[in-house]
N, C-alpha and C positions, 0 to 999 in steps of 0.2 A: 397172715391172712392175705389171700390173693385179691387184688383189685385190678380191674381194667377200666381205664378212663379215656374216653374218646374226646377229641377236640378237632376243630377245623371246619365244622359245618357252618352254614350261613346261607345268605341269599345271593344268587348269581344269575346273570342273564344267560339265556341259551347261547351255546357256543363257548362259554367261559370255562374256567378251570378252578378246581379246589383241591387241596391236599388234606386228607384226613389223617390224624395221628391217633394211635392207641398206645398209651403208656401202661405197661404191665408191671405191677409191683407184687412182691411175694415170690415164692418158689413154686413152680409147677413141674412135677415130675412126669416123665414119659409122655411128652407132648406128641400127639398124633398129627394134628394139623392146627393151623391158625388162619384166621381170615376175617372177612367182612360179610355181613348180611345186611339186608335192608327190608323195611316194611313200609309200604305205601298205604295211605288211608283206604280202609275197606279191603285190603289184600293180605294174603299170608306173607309171613317172613320168607325171604328167598336168599339163596346164596348169591353173592356178587363175585367174590374172588377169594382164593384160598391158596395157602402155601402148605404143601405136604411135608412131612418130616424129612424126607430125602432131598427137599429143595425144589421139587417140581411145583408148578402152579396150575390152578384151574380157574376158569372165568366163565361167568354166565355168557351165553351167546350174545345177549343184548349189550354187553359192555366190552366185548373183545375188540381190541384195537384202539379203545378209548381210555380204558382204565388200566393202571398198573399197580400191582401189590408188591410191597417190598418190606424188609425188616432190617433193623439195626440191632444186632445182638448186644453190642456194647451199651446201648441205651435202653435195651428191653422195650423197644418200640416197634410197632407195626404201622405201616403207612399204606394209604390208598391214594394214588395220584389219579385224579379224574379230569379228563380233558374232553372237549367237545360236548359239554353237558347238554342234555335235552330236558324238556319239561317232564318227560316220563321218568327221569331219574330222581324226581322229587320223592323223598322218603326219609324216614329215620334210619340212620345207618348204625349198625351195632358191630362191635368188635367181639370176636369169639376165639377162644382157645380151647381145644379139645384134648383132654388127657386120657390116656388109656386106663389110668388108675381111677381117676376121679370124675370123668365125664366132662361136661361143658361148663366153661366159665364165660360169663357175658358182662359186657359193659352196659351202661344205662342208655347209651345211644346219643347220637348227635344229629340234629335236623339239617337236611340239605333241601333247599327250595330253589328250583330253577324256573325263572320266569321266561315267558315267551316274548 
């Protein structure tokens, strides 16, 4: 059974940094892309950063230059390094893996709160 478990969220002051981790257990075939989404209170879930199967990356314009997505295949873990955090980055951050065969897998999320 596939599980995605996020960690690393918390409370940080504006300008600070956090690193989120997503541990993936189980086998996922035909991975199309993997990445991070976030959902702020009262807003829709949005894409933050993504790694496409060929290795290229996509970032939301709002986080370009501040956030970096990476993965460690040996550890089956996806990371999101977040620097220069802003209050508007406050949200629940969700890990996502998309399979061409099975669709989307989601974690339960980790809360990031950035104080001003």
